[in-house]
C-alpha positions in Angstrom: -0.1 0.0 0.0 1.4 3.4 -1.0 0.6 6.5 0.8 -0.4 9.8 -1.1 -0.3 13.0 0.9 -2.5 15.4 -0.9 -4.0 15.8 -4.2 -1.0 17.7 -5.4 0.9 14.4 -5.1 -1.5 12.5 -7.4 0.1 11.4 -10.6 -1.2 9.9 -13.8 -0.8 6.3 -12.4 -3.2 7.0 -9.6 -5.9 7.9 -12.1 -8.5 5.6 -13.5 -9.0 3.4 -10.4 -11.7 2.3 -8.1 -12.2 4.8 -5.2 -13.9 4.7 -1.8 -14.3 7.8 0.6 -14.9 8.3 4.1 -13.2 8.8 7.7 -12.7 5.2 8.3 -12.2 5.7 12.1 -11.6 2.3 13.6 -11.7 0.4 10.2 -14.4 -1.8 11.8 -16.3 -4.5 10.1 -18.6 -2.0 8.4 -15.8 -0.5 6.8 -14.2 -3.8 5.9 -17.2 -4.8 3.8 -16.7 -1.6 1.8 -13.0 -2.5 1.2 -13.9 -6.1 0.2 -16.3 -4.6 -2.4 -13.6 -2.2 -3.5 -11.3 -5.2 -4.1 -14.0 -7.0 -6.1 -14.8 -4.0 -8.3 -11.0 -3.3 -8.9 -10.6 -6.9 -10.1 -13.6 -6.7 -12.3 -12.4 -3.5 -13.9 -8.6 -4.6 -13.9 -7.6 -1.5 -12.1 -6.0 -0.3 -8.7 -7.8 0.6 -5.5 -7.7 3.8 -3.5 -9.2 4.9 -0.1 -9.4 8.6 0.3 -9.6 9.9 3.8 -9.2 13.1 5.5 -6.9 14.9 8.0 -8.1 16.5 10.3 -11.4 14.7 10.3 -14.3 17.1 9.1 -15.9 17.2 12.5 -12.5 18.1 14.0 -12.1 20.9 11.6 -15.5 22.4 12.1 -15.3 22.0 15.9 -12.0 24.1 15.9 -10.9 24.4 19.5 -14.3 23.0 21.0 -14.4 19.3 22.3 -15.5 16.8 19.6 -15.9 12.9 19.6 -12.7 11.1 20.5 -11.1 9.4 17.6 -10.7 5.6 17.7 -7.5 5.8 15.9 -4.9 8.5 14.6 -3.4 8.6 11.1 -0.5 6.4 11.9 -2.9 3.7 13.4 -5.0 3.9 10.3 -2.0 3.3 8.0 -0.8 0.4 10.2 -4.1 -1.5 10.4 -4.8 -1.1 6.5 -1.2 -2.3 6.0 -1.8 -5.3 8.1 -5.0 -6.3 6.2 -4.8 -9.0 3.8 -4.9 -8.6 -0.1 -8.8 -8.7 -0.2 -9.0 -5.7 2.1 -5.8 -3.8 1.6 -6.0 -0.9 -0.8 -3.3 0.0 -3.2 -3.3 3.6 -2.4 -4.3 5.6 0.7 -4.9 9.2 -0.2 -5.0 11.7 2.6 -6.7 15.0 1.9 -6.1 18.1 4.1 -9.6 19.0 5.3 -9.3 22.9 5.1 -11.2 25.9 4.3 -11.1 25.3 0.6 -12.3 21.7 0.9 -15.0 22.7 3.3 -16.4 25.2 1.2 -16.4 23.1 -1.9 -19.9 22.1 -3.0 -20.8 18.5 -3.9 -20.9 19.0 -7.7 -17.5 20.8 -7.4 -16.1 17.9 -5.4 -17.3 15.4 -8.0 -16.1 17.3 -11.1 -13.0 18.8 -9.8 -11.6 16.0 -7.8 -13.4 12.7 -8.7 -13.4 13.4 -12.5 -10.7 16.0 -13.4 -8.0 15.0 -11.1 -8.6 11.2 -10.4 -10.5 10.3 -13.4 -12.2 7.4 -11.4 -13.8 4.4 -13.0 -16.0 3.5 -10.1 -16.9 4.7 -6.7 -17.8 2.6 -3.6 -19.5 4.4 -0.5 -21.4 3.4 2.6 -25.1 3.8 2.7 -24.9 6.9 5.0 -22.3 8.8 2.8 -22.8 12.5 2.4 -20.3 15.1 1.2 -19.9 18.6 0.0 -20.5 21.9 1.7 -23.4 21.4 4.2 -23.2 17.7 3.3 -25.6 18.3 0.2 -24.1 15.4 -1.8 -25.6 12.0 -1.6 -25.8 8.8 -3.2 -28.6 10.2 -5.7 -26.4 13.0 -6.7 -23.3 10.5 -7.2 -25.5 8.3 -9.5 -26.5 11.4 -11.5 -23.1 12.6 -12.2 -21.7 9.0 -12.5 -24.0 8.6 -15.6 -22.9 12.0 -16.9 -19.2 11.4 -16.4 -19.3 7.5 -16.9 -18.2 6.3 -13.6 -20.0 3.6 -11.7 -21.4 4.1 -8.1 -22.1 1.3 -5.8 -23.5 1.6 -2.3 -22.7 -0.8 0.4 -25.4 -1.5 3.1 -24.4 -1.0 6.8 -22.9 -4.1 8.5 -25.1 -5.3 11.4 -24.6 -7.2 14.7 -27.8 -8.3 16.4 -29.9 -6.0 14.4 -27.6 -3.0 15.5 -25.7 -1.1 12.8 -21.9 -1.2 13.3 -20.6 2.4 13.6 -17.5 4.2 14.9 -19.8 6.1 17.3 -21.3 2.9 18.7 -17.8 1.3 19.2 -16.7 4.5 21.0 -19.5 4.4 23.3 -18.8 0.7 24.1 -15.1 1.5 24.8 -16.3 4.4 27.1 -18.6 2.1 28.7 -15.9 -0.5 29.3 -17.8 -2.9 27.1 -14.5 -4.1 25.4 -15.8 -7.4 24.1 -18.7 -5.5 22.3 -16.3 -3.1 20.8 -14.0 -5.9 19.7 -16.9 -7.8 18.2 -17.7 -4.8 15.9 -13.9 -3.9 15.2 -13.2 -7.7 14.4 -10.1 -7.4 16.6 -9.0 -6.2 20.0 -9.0 -2.2 20.3 -5.3 -1.2 19.8 -3.2 2.0 20.4 0.3 2.3 18.9 3.2 4.6 19.5 6.9 4.9 20.2 8.4 4.1 23.5 10.0 7.1 25.2 12.0 7.6 28.3 9.7 8.4 31.3 10.3 9.4 34.8 11.2 5.7 35.8 8.9 5.8 38.8 7.5 2.4 38.0 11.1 0.9 38.0 11.7 2.4 41.4 8.9 0.2 42.8 9.7 -3.0 41.0 7.5 -2.4 37.9 9.2 -0.9 35.2 7.0 0.4 32.2 7.2 1.2 28.6 6.0 4.7 28.1 4.3 5.3 24.8 4.0 8.7 23.4 0.4 9.3 22.4 -0.2 11.6 19.5 -3.7 12.5 20.8 -5.1 14.5 23.9 -8.1 12.0 24.5 -8.8 8.5 24.3 -12.0 6.5 24.7 -10.4 4.2 27.3 -9.2 5.2 30.9 -7.9 3.0 33.6 -6.0 -0.1 34.1 -6.1 -2.9 31.5 -4.7 -6.4 30.8 -3.0 -6.1 27.4 -1.2 -7.7 24.7 1.9 -5.8 23.5 3.1 -6.4 19.9 6.4 -5.3 18.3 8.2 -6.3 15.1 11.4 -7.2 17.0 9.7 -9.2 20.0 6.3 -10.3 18.8 3.5 -10.6 21.2 4.1 -10.1 25.1 1.4 -10.2 27.8 1.1 -7.4 30.4 -0.8 -4.7 32.1 -1.1 -1.0 31.2 -2.4 2.1 32.7 -4.1 4.7 30.3 -4.9 7.9 31.8 -3.5 11.0 33.7 -1.8 9.2 36.6 -3.4 10.9 39.5 -1.0 9.7 42.2 1.8 11.7 40.6 -0.6 14.6 39.6 -0.2 14.0 36.1 -1.9 16.4 33.6 -1.8 14.7 30.3 -3.1 11.4 29.0 -0.1 8.7 28.9 0.0 5.2 28.3 2.3 3.0 30.6 2.7 -0.7 29.9 4.3 -3.2 32.3 5.2 -6.4 30.6 5.3 -9.8 32.2 8.4 -11.8 32.2 10.1 -9.4 30.0 13.6 -7.7 30.5 14.5 -6.2 27.1 14.8 -2.7 26.2 12.0 -1.2 24.1 13.3 2.6 24.0 12.7 3.9 20.5 10.6 0.8 19.5 7.1 1.3 17.7 4.7 -0.9 19.5 1.1 -1.7 19.6 -0.9 -2.2 22.7 -4.1 -4.2 22.5 -6.6 -4.0 25.2 -8.1 -7.2 26.6 -9.8 -6.6 29.9 -10.8 -3.5 32.2 -9.2 -4.2 35.6 -10.3 -1.0 37.3 -10.4 2.7 37.0 -7.6 5.1 37.9 -7.1 5.9 41.7 -5.0 8.4 43.5 -3.0 6.6 46.1 -1.7 8.2 49.3 1.8 6.6 48.8 3.9 4.8 46.5 3.7 1.7 48.7 0.0 1.6 48.4 0.4 2.0 44.7 2.9 -0.9 44.6 0.5 -3.2 46.5 -2.5 -2.4 44.3 -0.2 -3.1 41.1 0.8 -6.4 42.6 -3.0 -7.4 42.9 -3.8 -5.9 39.5 -0.9 -8.0 37.9 -2.3 -11.2 39.4 -5.7 -10.5 38.0 -4.4 -9.5 34.5 -2.3 -12.7 34.3 -5.3 -14.7 35.3 -7.7 -13.1 32.8 -5.1 -13.3 30.0 -4.6 -17.1 30.6 -8.2 -17.7 30.5 -8.3 -16.1 27.0 -5.7 -18.9 25.7 
């Protein structure tokens, strides 16, 4: 999969393909249905597949400095998950568009004619059944069909993926994670919820009480999860390692920003500078402010015992 950062980097080889458009936040089972159809359509037309998405997400752009729904994944995680998919899901190109003032004011017709037709010359377009686009979200499937006939590109709409008669969506997954319903979120994602990042040097407080941690730099200010979890850490160098993680503000040390700290079981290798992914398996407890580091140490010992037991039951 090749990354294209901006329309200005699109070249002739990126034209005449099959395209899908959306936020694809989470890349859940509903998104995967779209990607499967993208593959089938590209095979039918003997051309390449492209996924177009946006940075920042449109809702983030319009919110400005106001709070908005927490993302399920950042840009790097989106690239990693897409790259990890098999050939039937993984697109050939991932195109990031900068969602800015120009794009936000573009009408639906302008978006079709200037981007889809003039610049990308698409052969076919695959969208979800709730897809809307253009200024004030005035563009819909009917408009795409109308202009598809005019400019000779096919338009296919994929129905929502449902589990127990409930439509799978990024918002529903986000709510499940916030409510500590990890198994429900995992069922909709098709995998465990995962956060990735690089391991940085921390203040080494965990090491001082016998629980060294890998501190992961988070390129985000909010996450849908907060608390202590049993986890599986994956790195290219060391594979999968079981552990326990704290995701939050660390109230015992008066922390002010969200941080992910992972203690790995039976592991004594250096992870500094490594890119790792942490998959959350079970919620152990919420964050607590302890009166002393001795109290914290005793609680971590209890948490680790429970995490080991829960992870062993998964096997």
